[in-house]
Each structure stands twice: as structure tokens, then as C-alpha cells.
BAGUMI-85560 format. One record per residue: z, x, y of N, C-alpha, C, O in turn. Coordinates in steps of 0.05 Angstrom, whole numbers, plus 32768, in hexadecimal, padded with zeros to 4 digits. Atoms other than C-alpha are relative to their C-alpha. Layout:
<recs>
ZXYZXYZXYZXY
...
</recs>
This chain:
<recs>
7FEF80177FFB88178939858F7FFD7FEB7FEA7FE77FE77FE1
80018014801588298904855C7FF37FE6800A7FFA7FDD8020
800C80197FF887FE88C6855E80127FE97FF880197FE67FE1
7FED80168005882B888985657FF27FE87FF47FDC7FE17FFB
8008801A800A88248849853D800E7FEB801080267FE5800B
7FF580147FEE882F881485727FFD7FE57FF37FE77FDD7FED
8001801A800C884187D085557FFE7FEA80147FF37FD4800E
800080157FEB884A87AA85968007800D801B8019801F801B
7FF87FF77FE5884D87B785E17FFA7FEC80157FE57FDF8014
800680107FE8885287918622800E800E8017801680268014
7FF47FF37FE98870879E8666801E80057FFD802A8013800D
7FE27FFF800388B88798864C800A80107FE9801F801D7FEA
7FF77FF2801988BB87B686067FE9800E7FF37FD180077FF8
80147FF48011889687E285D6800C80047FE48022800F7FE2
7FF77FFE801C889D87E085897FEE80147FF27FD580127FF3
800F7FE9800A8888881E8564800C80097FE5802380057FE0
7FF67FF4801A888E8840851F800A801C80067FFC802D8011
7FF67FE57FFF88BB887C851D7FFA800E7FE5800280057FD0
80067FF2801988A088AE84EA801A800D7FF4802E80118003
7FEA7FF2800D88CF88CE84B88005801C800D7FF280298015
7FF87FE67FF788F6890B84D17FFA8006801E7FF7801D8026
80037FFE7FE288EA88FE851C801A7FF5800C80237FE08005
7FE880097FF2892688F8854A7FFB7FE780107FE57FE3801A
800280187FEF893388B6856D80018009801E7FF37FFF802F
7FFA7FF67FE5894C88DC85AB8004801E7FFE800E80287FEA
7FFE7FE28000894B892685BE801D80097FFB80307FFC8003
7FE57FF480048985895185A77FFD801E80057FE98028800F
80017FE47FFA8996899B85AA7FEC80107FF07FE980287FF5
80147FF2800F896189AD85777FE6800480107FD68015800A
801980007FEF892B89A085AD7FE87FF77FF07FD17FFB7FF9
8017800A80108900898185767FF57FE7800D80037FDA801D
800D80187FF488D089498588800F7FE77FF9801A7FE57FE3
7FF08018800488EF8905858F7FF07FE780097FDD7FE98019
800E80197FFA88D888BC859380007FF8801E7FEB7FF08029
7FFE80087FE488F188B085DA7FEB801080107FDD80048021
80147FEF7FF288C688EA85F37FE37FF87FF97FD27FF7800B
801A80088009888A88D685C97FF67FE6800D7FDF7FE48016
8008801A7FF5888A888E85E17FFC8001801E7FEA7FF58029
80047FFC7FE3889488A286297FE5800C80077FD880048019
801A7FF27FFC885888D186247FE97FED7FFC7FD57FED800A
801480148006882F889986057FFC7FED80187FE57FE88020
800180137FEA883F8868863D7FF5800E801A7FE480028027
80097FF27FE88835889C86747FE180057FFF7FD480028013
801D7FFA800287F088AF86597FEF7FE680007FDB7FE5800E
80108019800287D8886886487FFD7FF2801A7FE87FE88021
7FFF800F7FE787EC8849868A7FFD801280187FFF8008802F
80047FED7FEB87E1888886B380167FFE801680117FFC802E
7FE980037FEE8827888386D08008801B800D800B802E7FFE
7FF67FE87FF3883C88B78704801E80037FFD802C7FEE7FFA
7FE37FFC8001888188D68701800C7FF97FE57FFE7FF87FD0
7FF28006801988B688C486CD7FFB7FE47FF77FF87FD28007
8003801A800C88AD888A869D801B7FF67FF6802980057FE8
7FE7800B800A88E8885D86907FFC7FF67FE37FE97FE87FDD
8000800A801C88F788508646801C7FFF7FF7802A80137FF6
7FE48004800889388833862C800280027FE17FF57FF47FD3
7FFA7FFD801C8953884985E880167FEC7FF9802C7FF08002
7FEC801580058977880B85CC800B80017FE4801F7FF37FDE
7FF57FFC801B8981882085847FF4801A7FF57FE180248000
800A7FE7800C8976885D85577FFC7FFD7FE280077FEB7FD5
80027FFC801D895F886F85128007801E7FFB8000802F800B
7FFA7FE48007897A88AE84F07FE780107FFE7FD280067FF8
80187FEE8000894B88E984F57FEF7FFE7FE77FD77FFC7FE9
801080008018893688E884AC7FF27FE57FFA7FDE7FE47FEB
8008801C80078929889C84AC7FE77FF980107FE57FFF8028
8017800B7FF288E6887C84BE80037FE2800480147FD67FF9
8000801D7FFD88D6883684D57FFD7FF6801D7FF58005802F
8006800D7FE788D38805850E801680048015802E8001800F
7FED7FFE7FE988F4881285527FF57FF080177FDD7FEE801B
8008800D7FE788F387EA8592800C800F8017802480178016
7FF77FF37FE788F9880A85D77FFC7FED80177FEA7FDC8017
800280107FE9890387E9861A7FF1800E80167FF58026801B
80107FF47FEA88D287F58653800B7FFB801B80018006802F
7FF380057FE788FF87DA8689801E80007FFC80287FFD7FE5
7FE380008003894A87DF8697800B7FE57FF9801F7FE37FEA
7FF7801B80078951879486937FFC7FFA7FE2800E7FEF7FD5
80058003801D89318793864E801380107FEF801D80077FDA
7FED7FEE800F895D87CD8638801C7FF37FFF80297FF37FEA
7FE6800C7FFF899C87A9864E80027FE87FED80157FE57FDE
7FFF80178011898A8769862A7FFD80067FE3800A7FFA7FD2
80037FF8801C8973878B85EA801A800D7FF6802280087FDF
7FE77FF3800789B387B585E980157FEA7FFA80257FEC7FE7
7FED8016800589DC877485EF7FF97FF27FE6800C7FEA7FD7
8009800D801989B3875685B5800A80107FE8801380047FD4
7FF77FEF801689C487918589801E7FFD7FFD80287FFB7FE6
7FE3800280018A0E878C859B80097FE57FF4801D7FE47FE6
7FF9801B800A8A0E8741858A7FF57FFB7FE47FF87FE67FD9
800C8002801B89EA874F85487FEB7FEA7FFF7FE87FDC7FEA
801580147FFE89B28721855F7FE5800C7FF57FD17FFD7FF3
80187FF2800A898087548545800280047FE28016800E7FD8
80017FFD801D896B875484FC7FF2801B7FF97FDB801F8000
800C7FE68008895F879A84DE800180017FE1801780007FD5
80007FFD801D894987A184967FF280197FF87FDE80228005
800A7FE7800A893A87DF846F7FF67FFE7FE480007FED7FD5
80077FFB801B891687F38430800C801A7FF8800A802E8007
7FF37FE88009893C882784087FFB80047FE27FFB7FF17FD3
80027FF9801C8932884B83C6801880117FF9801C80268004
7FE77FF180088973886183A47FFF80087FE37FEE7FFD7FD4
7FFE7FF7801C898588848364800F7FEA7FF080227FDE7FF9
7FF2801280128999885883297FFA7FE380057FE97FDC8016
8003801D7FFD899F880D8322801B7FF48008802F7FFA7FFB
7FE7800C7FF889D387E5834780097FEB7FEC7FF97FDF7FDF
7FF4801380138A0287B9831F7FF67FE480057FEF7FD57FF2
8009801B7FF989EE877A83447FE58001800F7FDF8015801C
801A80007FF489A98766835C80017FFB801E7FEE8001802C
7FFC80027FE389C4875483A0801E7FFE8006802E7FF77FF5
7FE480007FFA8A05875883C58005800B801C7FF28010802C
7FF77FF67FE68A2C87728401801280197FFC802480187FEB
7FEE7FE880008A4B87B7840D80107FFE801A80057FFC8030
7FEE7FFF7FE88A8787B8843C801280197FFD8021801B7FE9
7FEF7FE780018AA987FB844B80098005801C80017FF98030
7FF87FF57FE68ACC881F84837FF5801D80017FFB802D7FEF
800D7FE67FFE8AA4885B849A800A80108018800D8006802E
7FF67FEE7FEB8ABD889684C27FEC801780047FE380247FF1
80127FEA7FF98A8F88C784E6801080198005802280198016
7FF17FE77FFD8AA8890F84E07FF3801280167FDD800D801F
800A7FEE7FEB8AA1894785137FE880107FF77FD880198008
80177FF1800A8A6E896A84E67FE77FF07FFE7FD27FFA7FF4
8018801180008A3E893084EC7FFD7FEF7FE77FEC7FDD7FE6
8001801180178A4B891384A780117FE7800480217FE58016
7FF1801980008A6688CD849B800C7FFC7FE47FFF80017FD0
7FF38004801A8A9888BC8464800D7FE47FFF80127FD88014
7FF1801980038ABA887E8448801D80078004802880197FF7
7FE47FF97FF98B00887E8466800E7FE8800D80017FD9801C
7FF180157FF48B36884D847880038002801E800A7FEF802C
7FFE7FFB7FE48B36886C84BD7FE67FF9800F7FE47FFB8027
801A80067FF58AEE885784C87FFC7FE4800A800E7FD4800A
8007801A7FF68ACA881B84E57FF17FF07FEA7FE47FFC7FD9
800C801180148AB287E084BC7FE280027FFF7FD580028014
801D7FFE80048A6C87E7849F7FF87FEC7FEA80037FEC7FD4
8008801680128A4887AC847E7FE180017FFE7FD380038012
801C800480058A0487A6845E7FFC7FEE7FE8800C7FEE7FD6
80088010801789E28775842F7FE8800E7FF37FD780198001
80177FF3800F89B3878F83F97FF57FED7FEC80027FDA7FE2
800E800E80158981877283C97FEF80137FF17FDF80227FFD
80117FEF801089618797838F7FE57FF37FFD7FE37FDD7FF2
801A800C80028916878B83947FF180087FE67FE47FF87FDA
800D7FF6801888FD87B7835A801080177FF5802080238003
7FF37FE9800C891687EB83297FEA80107FF07FD980037FE3
80117FEF801188F0882583098013800D7FEC802080217FF1
7FED7FF780158916883082C87FFA801D7FF8800C802C7FF1
80077FE6800A88EF886E82B6800B801680138014802B800A
7FF67FEC7FEC8902889382F7801D7FFA8007802A800A8015
7FE580087FFA8945886F82FA80057FFE801F8018800A8029
7FFD80057FE3893B885983437FFC7FE380057FF17FD47FF6
8002801C7FF88940881783677FF77FFD801D7FFE800D802E
800980067FE5891D87F983A380127FE9800B80147FD47FFE
7FEE80147FF4894D87D383D17FF67FF6801B7FE980058029
8003800A7FE4894787A6840E801C7FFF800A802E7FF37FFE
7FE57FFF7FF4898287B2843C80007FF2801B7FF07FF9802C
7FFC800E7FE78998878384738019800B800D802F80068004
7FEA7FF27FF489C387AC84A1800F7FEE801380047FE38026
7FEF80127FF089FD878584C0800F8010801680168004802B
7FF37FEE7FEC8A1E87C084E57FEF801980017FE0801F7FEF
80117FE87FFC89FF87FF85008010801A8001800F80288015
7FF07FE780008A2E883884EC7FEF80187FFA7FD980167FEE
800E7FE780048A19888084EA7FFB80067FE2800E80067FD2
80077FFB801B89F4888F84A980097FEA7FEC800D7FF07FD4
7FF3801580108A0D884C848F7FF37FFB7FE580017FFD7FD0
800D8006801A89D9883B8459800280177FED800880137FD5
80007FE8801089D788828440801C80047FF3801E800B7FDC
7FE57FFB800A8A2388888439800A7FE97FEE80167FEF7FD9
7FF7801680118A308842841D7FF380017FE480017FFB7FD0
800D7FFE801A89FD884D83E5800A80197FF1800F80197FD9
7FF77FE7800C8A11889683D8801C7FFE7FF5802280097FE0
7FE4800280098A5B888483D280027FEF7FE780177FEF7FDA
8000801080198A488854839A7FEF800D7FEA7FE680007FD7
80107FF080138A21888B83747FE37FF67FFE7FD77FF77FE9
801D80087FFE89DD886E838A7FF4800D80197FEA7FFE802A
800B7FF37FE789C688A283BE7FE37FFA80037FD47FF57FF0
801C80047FFA8984889883E07FEF80177FF77FF8802E7FF9
80127FEB8008894A88BF83C37FF7800F801A7FF18003802E
80087FF07FE9893A88F983F280168004801580108010802A
7FEA7FFD7FEC897E88F78416800C801B7FFB801C801F7FE9
7FF77FE48003898D8941841F801E80028007802C80147FFC
7FE47FFE7FF889D18934843F80147FF37FED80297FFE7FE7
7FEE800E801189F0890084117FF67FFC7FE380037FF07FD3
800C8002801B89C3890683D47FFF801A7FF28012802A7FF3
80017FE7800F89AB893E83A87FED8014800C7FE580287FFF
80107FEC7FF28980896283DB7FE480047FF87FD9801A7FFB
801D7FFE8007893A895283C37FF0800780197FF67FFE802F
80107FF77FEA8906897383EF7FE97FEC80057FD27FF17FFF
801380157FF988E389338406800C7FEE801580257FEE8018
7FF480127FEC88EB88FE843D80137FEC7FF3800E7FE37FDC
7FEC8014800A892688CF84357FF27FE57FFB7FE07FDD800A
800C801A80078914888D8414800F7FE9800E801D7FD98001
7FF380157FF0892F8861844C7FEE7FF980177FE7800B8027
801480077FED8900883A847980087FE5800D800C7FD18000
7FF980187FF18910880784B07FE67FEF80017FD67FF28013
8019800E800388DA87D5849B7FFE7FE5800F7FE97FDA8012
8000801A7FF488EF879584BF801280008019802980098017
7FF080027FE88907878885067FFA7FE5800D7FE37FDE8012
8003801A7FF489138744852580147FFD8017802B80038015
7FEF80027FE8892D8737856B7FF47FEC80147FDC7FE58012
800980117FEA8927870A85A87FF680118017800480228020
800B7FF17FEA88F9872485DD80127FFE8019801A7FE78020
7FEC80017FEB8926873786187FF77FF1801980087FEA802A
800A800F7FE888FA8713864C7FF47FE57FF97FFC7FD18004
800D801A800788CE86DE862B80127FEF7FEE800D7FD77FEB
7FEE800D8013890686CC85F97FF37FF77FE67FFE7FE87FD7
800E8005801988D286C785C2800D80107FE9801580277FEE
7FF57FF2801788EC86D9857D7FEA80107FF37FD780057FE8
80157FEE800A88C4871685668009800B7FE4802080127FE0
7FFB7FF5801A88BF872E851E7FEB80157FF97FD380107FFD
80137FEA800688A0877085078006800A7FE3801D800E7FDC
7FFD7FF6801B8894878984C07FED80187FFC7FD680178006
80107FE88004887A87CE84AB8009800C7FE58020800D7FDF
7FF97FF48019887687F084677FFC801E80017FEA8027800F
80037FE38001887F883A84587FE780077FF17FDD7FF87FE1
80187FF7800F884488638440800780037FE3801D800A7FDB
7FFC7FFE801D883A886383F57FFE801D7FF87FE980287FF2
7FFE7FE48008885188AA83E6801B80067FF5802E7FF67FF9
7FE77FF9800D888888CD83C0800A7FE97FEF7FFB7FDD7FE0
7FF48015801188B8889A83A07FF57FE480077FF67FD27FF7
800A801A7FF88898886183C77FE97FF77FEE7FE37FDF7FEC
801780078011885C88638397800A7FF27FE77FF97FE67FD8
7FF6800D8018888A8849836080037FE2800280077FD47FEE
7FFB801D7FFC888F8804837E7FE97FF2800E7FD87FFE801B
801580107FF4886187CB839480097FF6801B80127FE0801E
7FF880077FE5886E87CB83DE7FEC7FED800D7FF07FE58024
</recs>
């Protein structure tokens, strides 16, 4: 069983790191997923009989690592879901892409359409997708850039597609990049939200492990 990195927990919510290449929620592959892992952790730690309630209020793509929050009660789940819908939750990512962007910071706005095969494309038939980016560092020798991305909408594969469509695919992105055999360089490193019960504003920061392309930058 995978040992979880728990960042915060109380009776209402639990904040945890999702490792790279782990599902957020079970699918037809039957591979291990975060919802099952966190439920098992709670059941064992608190010796709970029967089924454990855990609300999934947002997702990270399977290849992506980083911070996730789960709800431990239905009330917390409802309130957190509403916060996500109102964009009251701040989600920031660290990403390493190929090449150097023209501007050191800016906004990408596109319309993205999810296809039946699971891919997402830029299309006038799609839904609006917005993100802000800032270039933190560049490695000229490897021709790669470290970006901070502030996600304003949560479209399917949004960051990956918006960068790839501008010829700056994420390093390690097998679907929209060049198929390198390594974990994707996309990590949900910052999460800020209002606690669904105490109403305290909570902020969490986590850095990816210094391996692969991440070693090129001072994280």
C-alpha cells in the first residue's frame, strides 16, 4: 500500500499529496486511486467500522502529482464543491515546458473541446479555458522553462493542451508532447480555499521531488 503524505486533516476535510500516475478516482483500469487510498487511511487510523464517507470535490489528471483536498462529511463536500464552482479556490501549478515563451508572463485564453477518444483539442465548439502563467526560470542548455500557472478554469487536460498548442508541450507529456518515458512535469503545488465549516482561509504549498527535469531548477 502507498504511504500517503497527509498535509492536513480534521473532522471535516483532509488534504493530501497525490503521487504522479495515481488516479484521483477509480476507473475501468481497476488501478489504485486516491479516493480508495484515503478511505483506507481513515478507516485504519480511526478504526471505523463499515464504509467510510469521503467526498471527491476536484480531480488531478492521472499523470499529474500535487495537492488534493477531500471532504470527510457530506456538508463539507457540498460547500467545497460550491467554492470550486464559484472559483473561490486558488489552484497553482509548477510546470516545465519545452522552449522559452515569448513573454515572461501572460494569459492564455482558448476554447477547448473534449473528444470521445479522451483527448482535448482547441476548437471553436469548445468551452472557454483561461490560465495565467509566469516564467520562473529557464535552462537555456536544455531549452526548457519552469512556469507557475494560476488556473482560472478547470477544463480537461487544460494546461497540457494550451501549452502544447503553442509548441511548448510539457516535458514528459506522453499524450500531447513527444512521449518521453518519464513522469509529466506538472505539479499542483499550491492550494488555497476557505474551510467549509470554520471558514478559516487555508493555504497549502508543496514542492515536487528533485528528480528528472526538476533538478534543473531551484525549487
